[in-house]
C-alpha positions as CSV (number, residue, x, y, z in Angstrom):
1,M,-4.1,-4.4,1.1
2,F,-2.3,-4.5,4.4
3,P,-4.8,-5.9,6.8
4,E,-2.5,-6.1,9.9
5,L,-1.5,-2.4,9.5
6,V,-4.9,-1.1,8.6
7,C,-6.6,-3.1,11.4
8,S,-4.0,-1.9,13.9
9,I,-5.0,1.7,13.2
10,Y,-8.6,1.0,14.1
11,E,-7.8,-1.3,17.0
12,K,-5.4,1.1,18.6
13,F,-7.8,4.0,18.2
14,K,-10.7,2.0,19.7
15,A,-8.4,1.0,22.6
16,G,-7.7,4.7,23.3
17,D,-4.1,4.5,22.0
18,L,-4.3,7.6,19.8
19,K,-0.5,7.9,19.6
20,G,-0.2,4.3,18.4
21,A,-3.0,4.7,15.9
22,L,-1.3,7.9,14.5
23,E,2.0,6.1,14.3
24,A,0.5,3.3,12.3
25,Q,-1.4,5.8,10.1
26,F,1.8,7.6,9.4
27,I,3.4,4.3,8.3
28,L,0.5,3.7,5.9
29,N,0.1,7.2,4.5
30,P,3.2,7.3,2.2
31,V,2.3,3.9,0.8
32,R,-1.3,5.0,0.1
33,L,-0.1,8.2,-1.4
34,S,2.3,6.4,-3.7
35,M,-0.8,4.7,-5.2
36,D,-2.1,8.1,-6.4
37,L,0.6,8.1,-9.0
38,A,-1.1,5.2,-10.8
39,S,-4.8,4.6,-11.6
40,F,-7.3,2.6,-9.6
41,P,-7.6,-0.4,-9.5
42,A,-4.3,-0.9,-11.3
43,A,-2.3,0.4,-8.3
44,T,-4.0,-2.1,-6.0
45,K,-3.3,-5.0,-8.3
46,D,0.3,-3.9,-8.8
47,M,1.0,-3.8,-5.1
48,A,-0.6,-7.2,-4.6
49,N,1.6,-8.6,-7.4
50,L,4.6,-7.0,-5.7
51,M,3.7,-8.9,-2.6
52,G,3.6,-12.1,-4.5
53,M,-0.2,-12.5,-4.6
54,D,-0.2,-13.1,-8.4
55,V,-3.6,-11.4,-9.0
56,G,-2.8,-10.8,-12.7
57,V,-2.6,-7.5,-14.5
58,S,-5.2,-4.9,-15.0
59,C,-7.2,-5.1,-18.2
60,R,-7.9,-2.2,-20.6
61,P,-8.5,0.6,-20.4
62,V,-6.5,0.7,-17.2
63,L,-3.0,-0.7,-17.7
64,P,-0.6,-1.9,-15.1
65,S,1.8,0.6,-13.6
66,S,5.4,0.6,-14.7
67,G,8.7,2.5,-14.5
68,K,9.0,5.2,-11.9
69,V,5.4,4.8,-10.8
70,L,5.9,1.2,-9.9
71,E,9.3,1.9,-8.4
72,A,7.8,4.6,-6.1
73,M,5.1,2.2,-4.9
74,R,7.7,-0.5,-4.3
75,D,10.0,1.9,-2.5
76,E,7.3,3.1,-0.1
77,M,6.2,-0.4,0.6
78,I,9.8,-1.3,1.5
79,K,10.2,1.8,3.7
80,A,7.0,0.9,5.6
81,G,8.2,-2.7,6.2
82,L,5.4,-4.1,4.0
83,L,7.7,-5.6,1.4
84,K,11.2,-7.0,1.6
85,A,13.9,-5.3,-0.5
């Protein structure tokens, strides 16, 4: 979902920058955990749609996230700097 952030975790770790890798991981963790409120793969599609990727909605039996679940994902993405307010 967030290739620059996810790759930076790996690249920093491989370069021996454990502190930097952990800092990047701690930015990602709340965003990833917010996805647990929804079902997979709906949460992934919902985040992609929030980012303007227009990947469509999930099909049955998994429905798109809405209400507080979608708001929580959006809020965490904004806090992490992965989405503009």
